[in-house]
C-alpha positions as CSV (number, residue, x, y, z in Angstrom):
1,M,0.1,0.2,-0.2
2,R,1.3,3.6,-0.8
3,F,0.7,6.5,1.3
4,V,1.4,9.8,1.1
5,R,2.6,12.5,4.0
6,V,4.4,15.8,5.1
7,V,6.6,16.8,7.7
8,V,5.5,14.9,10.8
9,I,2.4,12.7,11.3
10,I,-0.2,15.4,11.5
11,V,-2.6,13.0,13.5
12,A,-5.6,14.8,14.9
13,V,-4.9,12.9,18.2
14,A,-7.0,15.5,20.1
15,L,-9.9,14.0,18.6
16,L,-12.0,11.0,19.1
17,I,-13.9,11.6,15.7
18,G,-11.0,11.6,13.6
19,G,-7.4,12.6,12.2
20,G,-5.1,14.0,10.1
21,F,-1.5,14.4,8.5
22,A,1.3,15.0,5.6
23,G,4.0,12.6,4.1
24,G,4.6,9.9,1.3
25,Y,5.1,6.2,1.7
26,V,5.0,2.4,0.6
27,A,4.5,-0.6,2.6
28,G,7.0,-2.8,3.3
29,E,7.7,-6.0,5.0
30,Y,8.9,-6.6,8.4
31,R,12.8,-8.3,8.4
32,V,14.5,-9.8,11.0
33,F,17.7,-8.9,12.0
34,S,20.5,-8.6,14.6
35,A,23.1,-6.3,15.7
36,G,24.8,-7.8,18.8
37,A,26.9,-6.2,21.3
38,E,29.7,-7.7,19.1
39,T,29.1,-5.8,16.0
40,P,31.6,-3.1,15.5
41,G,30.0,0.3,16.7
42,Y,27.2,-1.1,18.6
43,V,29.6,-1.8,21.4
44,I,29.6,1.7,22.7
45,L,25.9,1.5,22.7
46,W,25.6,-1.4,25.1
47,Q,28.1,0.4,27.2
48,V,26.3,3.6,27.4
49,R,23.2,1.8,28.2
50,D,25.1,-0.5,30.9
51,L,26.5,2.6,32.6
52,L,23.2,4.6,32.9
53,N,21.2,1.9,34.4
54,R,23.9,1.1,36.5
55,T,24.6,4.7,37.7
56,F,22.0,6.8,36.9
57,L,20.7,8.7,40.2
58,G,17.0,9.3,38.6
59,E,14.2,6.9,37.9
60,I,15.7,4.6,35.3
61,P,13.3,4.2,32.0
62,S,11.8,0.8,31.2
63,Q,13.3,-1.4,28.9
64,Q,10.7,-0.3,26.2
65,A,11.3,3.3,26.8
66,Q,14.9,2.7,26.4
67,V,14.6,0.8,23.1
68,Y,12.2,3.3,21.5
69,G,14.6,6.5,22.9
70,A,17.6,4.8,21.0
71,T,15.5,3.4,17.8
72,H,14.8,7.5,17.6
73,G,18.0,8.3,17.7
74,L,19.3,6.0,15.1
75,V,17.0,7.2,12.6
76,N,17.7,10.9,13.4
77,A,21.3,10.3,12.4
78,F,19.6,9.7,9.3
79,N,18.8,13.6,9.2
80,D,15.9,12.9,7.0
81,P,12.5,14.8,8.4
82,Y,10.7,12.4,6.9
83,T,12.4,9.1,7.6
84,L,10.4,8.2,11.1
85,F,10.1,5.5,14.0
86,V,6.0,6.3,14.6
87,E,5.6,4.2,18.1
88,P,2.3,2.1,18.5
89,A,0.3,4.7,20.0
90,P,0.3,7.3,17.2
91,R,0.6,4.6,14.6
92,T,-2.5,3.0,15.9
93,I,-4.4,7.1,15.4
94,E,-3.0,7.5,11.9
95,R,-4.3,4.2,10.9
96,D,-7.6,5.0,11.8
97,A,-7.4,8.8,10.2
98,I,-6.3,6.8,6.9
99,R,-9.3,4.1,7.2
100,G,-11.6,6.9,8.1
101,H,-13.7,4.9,10.7
102,F,-12.9,3.6,14.2
103,G,-14.6,2.5,17.7
104,G,-15.3,5.3,19.6
105,I,-17.6,7.2,21.6
106,G,-18.0,10.5,19.8
107,A,-16.3,12.9,21.6
108,V,-13.3,15.4,21.5
109,I,-10.5,15.7,24.2
110,G,-8.9,18.6,25.1
111,R,-6.9,20.4,27.7
112,N,-8.0,23.3,30.5
113,E,-6.0,25.7,32.1
114,A,-5.7,23.2,35.0
115,N,-4.0,20.5,32.2
116,E,-7.2,18.4,32.7
117,A,-8.5,16.2,30.2
118,V,-11.8,17.7,29.1
119,L,-14.6,16.4,27.0
120,T,-16.7,17.8,24.3
121,V,-19.4,15.5,23.2
122,M,-21.2,15.2,19.3
123,R,-24.8,15.2,19.2
124,D,-26.6,12.2,19.0
125,K,-23.3,9.9,19.3
126,P,-22.9,7.3,22.3
127,A,-21.1,9.7,24.3
128,A,-24.0,12.2,24.2
129,R,-26.9,9.6,24.4
130,A,-24.8,8.0,27.5
131,G,-25.3,11.6,29.5
132,V,-21.5,13.1,29.1
133,K,-21.8,16.6,28.8
134,D,-19.5,19.1,27.4
135,G,-16.8,20.3,29.8
136,D,-17.0,16.8,31.7
137,V,-13.4,16.5,33.2
138,L,-12.5,13.1,32.6
139,A,-10.7,11.1,35.6
140,A,-10.2,7.9,34.5
141,V,-10.8,5.2,32.1
142,D,-11.9,1.7,33.0
143,G,-10.0,2.6,36.4
144,K,-7.0,4.0,34.6
145,P,-6.3,7.5,36.2
146,I,-5.7,10.0,33.7
147,T,-3.0,12.1,34.4
148,A,-1.5,15.1,33.6
149,E,1.7,13.7,32.1
150,M,-0.4,11.3,29.4
151,T,-0.4,12.4,26.1
152,V,-3.8,13.1,24.5
153,E,-3.4,10.3,21.9
154,Q,-2.8,8.0,24.8
155,I,-5.8,8.7,26.3
156,V,-7.9,8.4,23.0
157,L,-6.4,4.8,22.7
158,L,-7.7,4.2,26.1
159,I,-11.4,5.3,25.2
160,R,-11.0,3.9,21.4
161,G,-11.6,0.4,21.2
162,E,-13.9,-2.8,19.8
163,V,-16.9,-1.9,18.4
164,G,-20.0,-3.2,20.3
165,A,-17.5,-3.0,23.8
166,K,-18.4,-0.8,26.7
167,V,-15.9,1.4,28.4
168,T,-16.5,2.8,31.4
169,L,-15.3,6.6,32.4
170,T,-15.2,8.3,35.6
171,L,-16.4,12.3,35.0
172,R,-16.2,15.2,37.0
173,R,-18.6,17.7,36.5
174,A,-18.9,21.2,37.6
175,G,-21.3,21.6,40.6
176,Q,-20.9,18.4,41.8
177,T,-18.7,17.5,44.4
178,E,-17.9,13.6,43.4
179,P,-16.9,11.9,40.8
180,F,-19.0,9.5,38.9
181,T,-19.2,7.0,36.3
182,V,-20.8,6.7,32.9
183,A,-20.8,3.1,30.8
184,V,-20.6,4.1,27.3
185,T,-21.0,1.4,24.4
186,R,-18.5,2.1,21.7
187,E,-19.8,2.7,18.1
188,R,-18.2,2.4,14.8
189,I,-17.7,6.6,14.5
190,E,-16.9,7.3,11.0
191,T,-14.7,10.6,9.6
192,P,-16.3,11.6,6.4
193,S,-12.5,13.1,4.2
194,V,-14.8,15.2,1.8
195,E,-17.6,17.8,2.4
196,W,-19.9,19.6,-0.8
197,R,-22.5,22.1,-1.3
198,M,-23.7,24.5,-3.9
199,L,-22.0,27.4,-3.6
200,D,-23.6,29.9,-6.2
201,A,-26.6,27.8,-7.8
202,D,-27.2,30.6,-10.1
203,R,-23.7,30.5,-11.8
204,R,-23.7,26.6,-11.4
205,I,-20.6,26.7,-8.8
206,G,-20.1,24.0,-6.4
207,Y,-17.8,23.8,-3.6
208,L,-15.8,20.7,-2.5
209,R,-13.5,20.2,0.3
210,I,-11.2,17.4,0.5
211,A,-9.5,16.9,4.2
212,I,-7.6,13.8,4.0
213,F,-6.3,11.3,1.4
214,G,-7.9,7.9,2.7
215,E,-9.5,4.8,2.1
216,R,-12.9,5.9,1.4
217,T,-12.2,9.6,0.0
218,S,-12.7,8.2,-3.8
219,A,-15.8,7.1,-3.1
220,E,-17.1,10.4,-1.3
221,L,-16.0,12.5,-4.0
222,K,-17.9,10.5,-6.4
223,Q,-21.1,10.7,-4.1
224,G,-20.1,14.5,-3.8
225,L,-19.8,15.3,-7.5
226,D,-22.8,13.3,-8.5
227,E,-25.2,15.2,-6.0
228,L,-23.3,18.8,-7.3
229,A,-24.1,17.6,-10.8
230,G,-27.8,16.9,-9.9
231,Q,-28.2,20.2,-9.0
232,R,-26.7,21.1,-12.1
233,A,-23.2,22.2,-11.2
234,D,-20.6,22.7,-14.1
235,K,-18.0,24.7,-12.0
236,L,-16.2,23.4,-9.1
237,L,-14.3,25.4,-6.5
238,L,-11.8,22.2,-5.0
239,D,-10.2,23.3,-1.5
240,L,-7.1,21.5,-0.8
241,R,-5.8,24.0,1.9
242,G,-5.1,22.4,5.0
243,N,-5.1,18.8,3.3
244,G,-1.2,17.1,4.4
245,G,-1.6,14.1,2.2
246,G,-2.8,10.4,3.1
247,L,-2.9,7.6,0.6
248,L,-1.0,8.2,-3.0
249,D,-3.7,5.6,-4.3
250,A,-6.4,7.9,-3.3
251,A,-4.6,10.6,-5.0
252,V,-4.3,8.9,-8.0
253,D,-8.4,7.9,-8.1
254,V,-9.2,11.6,-6.9
255,A,-7.1,12.9,-9.8
256,S,-8.9,10.7,-12.4
257,Q,-12.0,11.8,-11.6
258,F,-11.1,15.2,-13.2
259,L,-8.9,14.0,-15.9
260,T,-9.4,11.8,-19.1
261,E,-6.3,11.0,-19.8
262,G,-2.5,11.2,-19.1
263,V,-0.4,11.3,-16.3
264,V,-1.0,12.0,-12.7
265,L,2.8,11.7,-11.3
266,R,6.1,10.5,-12.0
267,E,8.3,8.8,-9.5
268,Q,12.3,8.9,-9.6
269,K,13.7,6.1,-7.5
270,R,18.0,5.8,-6.9
271,D,19.6,3.5,-9.4
272,S,15.9,3.0,-11.1
273,P,14.6,4.3,-14.2
274,E,11.3,7.1,-14.1
275,T,8.2,5.8,-13.6
276,F,4.8,7.0,-13.7
277,Y,0.9,6.8,-12.6
278,P,-1.1,7.0,-15.5
279,V,-5.0,8.3,-15.3
280,K,-7.6,5.9,-14.6
281,K,-10.4,5.6,-16.8
282,V,-13.6,6.2,-14.9
283,Q,-16.7,8.5,-15.8
284,S,-17.2,11.4,-13.5
285,P,-19.5,14.6,-14.1
286,A,-16.7,16.9,-13.2
287,Q,-14.3,15.7,-16.3
288,A,-16.1,18.8,-17.7
289,W,-16.4,21.1,-15.5
290,K,-14.1,24.4,-14.8
291,I,-12.2,23.7,-11.8
292,V,-10.0,26.4,-9.2
293,I,-8.4,24.8,-6.6
294,L,-7.7,26.5,-3.4
295,V,-4.2,25.8,-1.9
296,D,-2.2,27.4,1.1
297,A,1.0,26.4,3.0
298,S,-0.3,23.4,4.5
299,T,-1.3,22.0,1.0
300,A,1.0,18.9,1.0
301,S,2.0,15.8,-0.7
302,A,-1.4,13.7,-2.0
303,S,-3.0,17.3,-2.6
304,E,0.2,18.5,-3.9
305,I,0.2,15.6,-6.4
306,V,-3.6,16.3,-7.3
307,A,-3.2,19.9,-7.6
308,G,0.2,19.4,-10.1
309,A,-1.7,17.0,-12.1
310,L,-4.7,19.4,-12.6
311,R,-2.7,22.3,-13.4
312,D,-0.4,20.3,-15.8
313,A,-3.5,19.0,-17.9
314,G,-5.0,22.7,-18.2
315,R,-7.7,21.8,-16.2
316,A,-7.6,23.7,-13.1
317,V,-6.1,27.3,-11.9
318,L,-4.3,27.2,-8.6
319,I,-5.3,30.1,-6.2
320,G,-4.2,30.8,-2.5
321,E,-0.3,30.3,-1.2
322,K,2.4,28.2,-2.0
323,T,2.2,24.8,-1.0
324,Y,4.3,23.1,1.4
325,G,6.5,21.2,-1.0
326,K,6.4,17.6,0.2
327,G,7.4,15.3,-2.6
328,S,9.2,12.6,-1.2
329,V,7.8,8.8,-1.0
330,Q,8.4,6.7,2.2
331,E,8.6,3.0,2.6
332,V,6.1,2.2,5.4
333,H,7.5,-0.9,7.6
334,E,5.2,-2.5,10.1
335,L,6.9,-4.0,13.1
336,P,5.8,-6.6,15.5
337,D,5.0,-3.9,18.2
338,G,2.6,-2.4,16.2
339,S,5.2,0.4,15.8
340,S,6.2,1.3,12.4
341,L,9.5,2.6,10.5
342,H,9.2,5.2,7.7
343,V,12.5,5.2,5.3
344,T,12.5,7.9,2.0
345,V,13.0,5.8,-1.0
346,A,11.8,8.1,-3.8
347,R,10.7,11.6,-5.1
348,W,7.7,12.6,-7.0
349,L,7.6,15.1,-9.7
350,T,4.4,16.3,-11.5
351,P,3.3,14.8,-15.0
352,N,5.2,18.0,-16.5
353,R,8.4,17.1,-14.3
354,V,7.7,20.2,-11.7
355,Q,9.8,19.4,-8.5
356,L,7.7,19.1,-5.4
357,D,9.9,18.5,-2.9
358,K,11.1,21.8,-0.7
359,T,9.7,23.6,-3.6
360,G,5.9,23.6,-3.4
361,L,3.7,24.6,-6.0
362,T,3.4,28.4,-6.9
363,P,-0.3,29.1,-7.5
364,D,-1.5,31.2,-10.7
365,V,-3.2,33.6,-8.6
366,I,-1.4,34.3,-5.2
367,V,-3.9,35.5,-2.3
368,N,-2.8,35.4,1.2
369,I,-5.0,35.5,4.2
370,A,-4.3,38.2,7.2
371,Q,-5.0,37.8,10.7
372,A,-7.4,40.4,10.3
373,D,-9.8,38.3,7.8
374,R,-9.4,35.2,10.2
375,D,-10.6,37.7,13.0
376,A,-13.7,39.4,11.0
377,G,-14.7,35.7,9.2
378,R,-13.4,36.7,5.9
379,D,-12.1,34.1,3.4
380,P,-10.4,35.9,0.5
381,Q,-8.9,33.0,-1.3
382,L,-12.5,31.6,-1.6
383,A,-13.7,35.1,-2.5
384,R,-11.0,35.1,-5.3
385,G,-12.0,31.3,-6.2
386,L,-15.5,32.3,-6.8
387,A,-14.7,35.7,-8.4
388,W,-12.7,33.6,-11.0
389,L,-15.5,30.6,-11.7
390,R,-18.0,33.6,-12.3
391,G,-15.9,35.2,-14.9
392,E,-14.7,38.3,-12.4
393,R,-11.0,38.5,-13.5
């Protein structure tokens, strides 16, 4: 399986309802090897570990923590921001984000000023139906205390689990002196990656936003385009702002719903000839539509592939800010404990061989958003894209 990502693993660890990220990869197999104390160079590592465990004054980390620390150090020595060792907890959340669903309760975890874990519930989801309220402080999950030192993703993984199974939350609520428990039955929580609506019915302009390129994105896109076509859309504002990447296959499938022929991207590997990914033969109403793509500094990897492919084919105009510039490919090796190793093995180019990595895509029309715009609820990039599709250039 091929993936696309950016900078670090941008997972929405604060959410029990979804997640997102940025970079590119290829699933690999796990190969067992040994590097014992007799291996030249590794003797120092074992001597340091032994000295620390025998003489360190403070609390000695667990063996697992020491192994993970050494692994992170080894990977960091390769000096590549996208070659990463991902521990089991964030890797699990990452998989859920790509899959687009998980067993959960339908709530968001945040931290208040006292660094307590605070819940915000989703309407008509299990937590809300069980009586959990916005602002409830999470004190324990299945009897395990929630501490200030826990990361949000660690708390998330305590709550997520098998669909149909119960999880018991210990909560504190303002106005009540004693904590209380609530049993919540987990349900399948879906995290849609695509949203759409008509933006200007008179001008037949639709709007569609892709948040991540996951396993369900292509099917969700098809549904959205079909519904917009049913409302007589023939122009589209495609919003890829904040989209940090996802699955490479999804990016190819998405681009193919806007293109009829040609190449989606090119790939270069060391000591290998250049390869390319062709447009897939699919039927889509949007293949004849006029398209504007909104991009920003967080548009990365898979979203840059789609934006670059449509612009190179003359199918879209890019409006917004220069994109992130994530064009490298990571091979993902799943490890036995649920962790993974992501190794950079190739680079991507657009169909016209435009370099993405560390360069990004410069929009055809540059439009920035100032903090004053955000404070006032203005979106000049969307407004400029809408004006373009209306012919107001």
